[in-house]
C-alpha positions as CSV (number, residue, x, y, z in Angstrom):
1,M,169.0,233.9,201.9
2,E,172.4,232.9,203.1
3,R,170.9,231.3,206.0
4,T,168.5,229.3,203.8
5,V,171.4,228.1,201.7
6,L,173.6,227.2,204.7
7,L,170.9,225.3,206.6
8,P,170.8,222.3,204.4
9,L,174.6,222.3,204.4
10,L,174.8,222.2,208.2
11,V,172.2,219.4,208.3
12,S,174.2,217.4,205.8
13,V,177.4,217.8,207.9
14,W,175.7,216.3,211.0
15,M,174.1,213.5,209.0
16,V,177.3,212.2,207.4
17,P,179.0,211.0,210.7
18,W,175.7,209.7,212.0
19,L,175.3,207.5,208.9
20,V,178.8,206.2,209.2
21,S,178.5,205.4,212.9
22,A,175.2,203.6,212.4
23,K,176.7,201.4,209.8
24,D,179.7,200.4,212.0
25,F,177.4,200.0,215.0
26,T,175.7,196.9,213.5
27,E,178.8,194.8,214.1
28,P,178.6,192.8,217.4
29,P,181.6,192.5,219.8
30,S,183.4,189.3,220.5
31,L,183.6,187.6,224.0
32,S,186.5,185.3,225.1
33,L,187.6,183.6,228.3
34,H,191.0,183.8,229.9
35,P,192.2,181.2,230.8
36,K,190.0,178.9,228.8
37,Y,189.1,175.5,230.3
38,Q,186.4,173.0,229.8
39,M,185.7,173.0,233.5
40,Y,186.3,175.6,236.2
41,F,186.3,175.0,240.0
42,T,184.9,176.9,242.9
43,G,187.1,179.8,243.9
44,E,188.9,180.1,240.6
45,T,188.8,183.4,238.7
46,V,188.1,183.7,234.9
47,G,188.5,186.8,232.8
48,L,185.7,187.7,230.4
49,T,187.2,190.0,227.6
50,C,184.7,191.9,225.5
51,S,186.2,193.4,222.3
52,A,184.4,195.9,220.0
53,P,185.1,195.6,216.2
54,P,188.1,197.7,215.0
55,S,185.9,199.6,212.6
56,V,183.8,201.3,215.2
57,G,184.7,204.6,216.7
58,R,185.1,205.5,220.3
59,I,182.9,203.5,222.6
60,N,181.4,204.7,225.9
61,G,180.8,201.5,227.8
62,M,180.3,197.7,227.8
63,E,177.6,195.5,229.3
64,Y,178.0,191.9,230.4
65,Y,175.1,189.5,230.7
66,S,174.4,185.9,231.7
67,D,171.5,183.6,232.2
68,V,172.4,183.0,235.9
69,S,171.2,186.3,237.2
70,W,174.5,188.1,236.8
71,A,175.2,191.3,234.8
72,T,177.4,194.3,235.0
73,T,178.1,197.6,233.1
74,I,181.5,199.0,232.6
75,I,182.3,202.6,231.6
76,V,185.1,202.7,229.1
77,S,187.2,205.8,228.8
78,S,189.6,204.6,226.2
79,G,190.2,201.5,224.0
80,K,187.8,199.1,222.4
81,S,188.1,196.1,224.8
82,F,187.7,195.5,228.5
83,T,188.1,192.4,230.7
84,V,186.0,191.6,233.8
85,N,187.5,189.2,236.3
86,L,184.8,186.9,237.6
87,T,185.3,184.8,240.7
88,L,183.4,181.6,240.4
89,M,181.6,181.0,243.7
90,G,180.4,177.5,243.1
91,P,178.2,175.7,240.5
92,P,175.5,178.4,240.5
93,R,177.9,180.4,238.2
94,T,177.5,177.7,235.5
95,G,175.8,179.3,232.5
96,S,176.1,181.3,229.3
97,Y,177.7,184.7,229.1
98,T,177.5,187.5,226.5
99,C,178.4,191.2,226.2
100,T,177.6,194.4,224.2
101,Y,179.1,197.8,223.7
102,S,177.5,201.2,223.6
103,I,178.2,204.4,221.6
104,S,176.5,207.7,222.5
105,G,173.8,205.9,224.4
106,M,173.1,203.3,221.7
107,Q,173.7,199.6,222.3
108,S,175.2,197.1,219.9
109,S,173.8,193.6,219.3
110,R,175.1,190.9,221.7
111,S,178.3,189.0,221.2
112,N,178.9,185.4,220.7
113,P,177.9,183.4,223.9
114,V,180.5,181.6,225.9
115,T,179.8,178.8,228.4
116,I,181.3,178.5,231.8
117,Q,181.1,175.2,233.6
118,V,181.7,175.3,237.4
119,T,182.1,172.5,239.8
120,D,183.3,172.1,243.4
121,L,186.9,171.4,244.2
122,P,187.9,167.8,245.0
123,L,187.0,166.8,248.5
124,Q,189.4,167.6,251.3
125,P,191.7,164.8,252.5
126,E,191.9,163.5,256.0
127,L,195.1,164.1,258.0
128,I,196.0,161.5,260.7
129,V,198.9,161.6,263.1
130,N,200.4,158.8,265.1
131,P,200.3,159.2,268.1
132,S,196.7,160.4,267.6
133,S,197.0,163.0,270.5
134,G,199.7,164.9,268.5
135,V,201.7,165.1,271.7
136,V,205.1,163.3,271.3
137,S,208.2,163.2,273.4
138,K,211.4,164.7,272.1
139,G,213.5,162.2,270.1
140,K,210.5,159.9,269.4
141,H,209.1,158.9,265.9
142,L,206.1,160.8,264.5
143,V,204.1,159.8,261.4
144,I,201.6,162.1,259.6
145,T,199.4,160.5,256.9
146,C,197.3,162.3,254.3
147,I,194.4,160.2,253.0
148,S,192.4,161.3,249.9
149,P,188.8,160.2,249.3
150,G,187.7,158.5,246.2
151,D,189.3,155.9,244.0
152,V,193.0,155.2,243.7
153,E,194.5,157.3,241.0
154,E,197.5,159.4,240.1
155,K,197.7,162.2,242.6
156,R,200.2,164.7,244.0
157,F,200.3,165.2,247.8
158,Y,201.5,168.3,249.7
159,F,202.0,168.9,253.4
160,Y,202.0,172.3,255.1
161,K,203.3,173.4,258.5
162,D,201.8,176.7,259.8
163,G,200.6,177.4,256.3
164,A,204.0,177.0,254.6
165,K,204.6,174.1,252.2
166,I,207.1,171.5,253.4
167,V,209.4,170.8,250.5
168,P,211.4,167.6,250.0
169,G,214.9,167.8,251.3
170,N,214.0,169.2,254.6
171,K,216.2,167.4,257.1
172,D,213.5,167.1,259.7
173,F,211.1,165.2,257.5
174,E,211.0,162.2,255.3
175,F,208.4,161.9,252.5
176,S,206.8,159.2,250.6
177,P,206.8,160.1,246.8
178,V,204.6,163.0,246.0
179,E,205.8,164.0,242.6
180,P,204.0,163.1,239.3
181,G,204.8,159.7,237.9
182,S,205.1,158.1,241.3
183,G,202.1,155.8,240.4
184,S,198.5,155.6,241.4
185,K,197.9,156.1,245.1
186,K,195.4,157.2,247.6
187,N,197.5,158.5,250.5
188,S,201.0,159.9,251.3
189,V,203.1,159.7,254.5
190,L,205.2,162.4,256.1
191,S,207.6,160.8,258.6
192,I,209.5,162.5,261.4
193,P,212.2,160.1,262.6
194,C,213.4,162.2,265.5
195,V,211.1,164.8,267.0
196,N,212.6,168.1,267.9
197,P,211.2,171.5,268.9
198,N,211.4,172.7,265.3
199,I,208.5,170.5,264.2
200,M,206.0,171.9,266.7
201,G,203.1,173.6,264.9
202,E,199.9,173.2,262.9
203,F,200.0,170.7,260.0
204,T,197.6,170.4,257.0
205,C,197.7,168.7,253.7
206,E,196.2,168.7,250.2
207,Y,196.4,166.8,247.0
208,E,196.1,167.4,243.2
209,K,194.3,165.2,240.7
210,K,193.8,165.5,236.9
211,V,190.4,166.8,235.8
212,S,189.6,167.6,232.2
213,G,193.3,167.4,231.3
214,R,194.7,169.7,234.1
215,W,195.9,169.3,237.7
216,V,193.3,170.6,240.2
217,T,194.1,171.2,243.8
218,S,191.8,169.8,246.5
219,Q,190.4,171.6,249.5
220,R,192.9,171.8,252.4
221,S,192.5,169.2,255.1
222,Q,191.6,169.9,258.7
223,A,194.5,171.2,260.8
224,V,196.3,169.0,263.4
225,N,198.5,170.4,266.1
226,V,201.7,168.7,267.0
227,T,203.4,169.5,270.3
228,I,206.3,168.1,272.3
229,A,205.6,166.7,275.8
230,E,207.2,169.0,278.3
231,F,209.2,167.9,281.4
232,R,206.4,169.0,283.8
233,C,204.1,166.6,282.1
234,T,206.6,163.8,282.6
235,L,207.1,164.9,286.2
236,T,203.3,164.9,286.7
237,R,203.1,161.5,285.3
238,L,205.9,160.2,287.5
239,L,204.2,161.7,290.5
240,A,201.0,160.1,289.6
241,V,202.6,156.7,289.0
242,G,204.6,157.1,292.3
243,G,201.6,158.2,294.2
244,S,199.6,155.2,292.9
245,F,202.5,152.9,293.8
246,F,202.7,154.2,297.4
247,A,198.9,154.1,297.7
248,I,198.7,150.5,296.6
249,N,201.6,149.5,298.9
250,G,200.1,151.4,301.8
251,L,196.8,149.6,301.2
252,I,198.6,146.3,301.1
253,F,200.5,147.2,304.3
254,L,197.2,148.2,306.0
255,I,195.5,145.0,305.0
256,A,198.5,143.0,306.3
257,C,198.5,144.9,309.6
258,I,194.8,144.2,310.0
259,C,195.3,140.6,309.2
260,M,198.2,140.4,311.6
261,K,196.3,142.1,314.3
262,H,193.3,139.9,313.8
263,G,195.7,136.9,314.0
264,D,197.3,138.2,317.2
265,S,193.8,138.7,318.6
266,Q,192.9,135.1,317.8
267,E,196.2,133.9,319.2
268,N,195.7,136.0,322.4
269,A,192.1,134.8,322.7
270,K,193.4,131.2,322.3
271,N,196.1,131.8,324.9
272,D,193.6,133.4,327.3
273,M,191.3,130.4,326.8
274,Q,194.1,128.0,327.5
275,T,195.1,130.0,330.5
276,K,191.5,130.0,331.8
277,Q,191.3,126.3,331.1
278,K,194.5,125.7,333.0
279,S,193.4,127.9,335.9
280,L,190.1,126.2,336.1
281,A,191.8,122.8,336.0
282,S,194.3,123.9,338.6
283,F,191.5,125.2,340.8
284,S,189.5,122.1,340.4
285,H,192.5,120.0,341.2
286,K,193.3,122.2,344.3
287,K,189.7,121.9,345.4
288,S,189.8,118.2,345.1
289,S,193.1,118.1,346.9
290,T,191.6,120.2,349.7
291,K,188.7,117.9,350.1
292,S,191.0,114.9,350.2
293,S,193.2,116.6,352.8
294,R,190.3,117.3,355.0
295,I,189.2,113.7,354.9
296,F,192.6,112.4,355.8
297,D,193.8,115.2,358.0
298,T,190.8,115.6,360.3
299,P,191.5,112.6,362.5
300,R,195.0,113.7,362.7
301,Y,193.9,117.1,363.8
302,V,191.7,115.6,366.5
303,L,194.5,113.4,367.6
304,Q,196.8,116.3,367.9
305,F,194.4,118.3,370.2
306,Q,193.4,115.4,372.3
307,P,196.7,115.1,374.1
308,V,196.7,118.8,374.8
309,S,193.2,118.6,376.2
310,Y,194.2,115.5,378.2
311,K,197.3,117.2,379.7
312,H,195.2,120.2,380.5
313,N,192.8,118.1,382.5
314,E,195.6,116.4,384.3
315,Y,197.0,119.6,385.7
316,E,193.7,120.6,386.9
């Protein structure tokens, strides 16, 4: 009998908290974004905070949903709100997001939707050095220019060396204005009047522009390496220049020698020809003289021998 009386009492005790929880469970949670912007950019992180109503009891978990194939479930051990940090990996994350909470396996209705608009970061600038090789002699002048794409508008420019920002006031560098209020512009110049070993390294740049009322940083430019020409490079250059000088002079000397030798050969040939001509003329003249002497000397020769022959006959 006591059991029969107590049974309805026990049932009523279990029913009372259930009825209260079911009443509170009908209230949806609220969803908010932190920080809240009209536009988000690739790589940024936004916090989605889902908060259950204060009137509900202890919750067991929260679920996040979107219309861009993203969802997650969070187990909550205490409290009535939870924040999920979502890294926005490009425009595909653009969409509507909602959340729910659960108590004892039962799920609430969905929260108010929030919209996240995602776009790519401003295009990277172009970094140009003069001289273009990035190799400069110590003490020379070096100019590094950061050129942003797009229209001329108010922008902030920043230069980096080996990943560290170069701040105005550095004695090794001279800046064109990069602070806000410097006027609309498309590029900025970093000047190094006197190159020294401290400026060797990898240089990059970036810029900021206003989008939807806030300053947004562009993608980082391609890196450019700046080095100082070493002495051995100068020595090599000197050797190359000197070698070229001696080679050219040697070639000129060789050509001159050949020309002189050729001239001497011609002169010798001319002299030989003249000598031969003189010899031939002398021989011809001597031959002519011999013939003449024979003509005039023969009678004399006969006359000379006749007396001898006569005297010889006399003695006989």
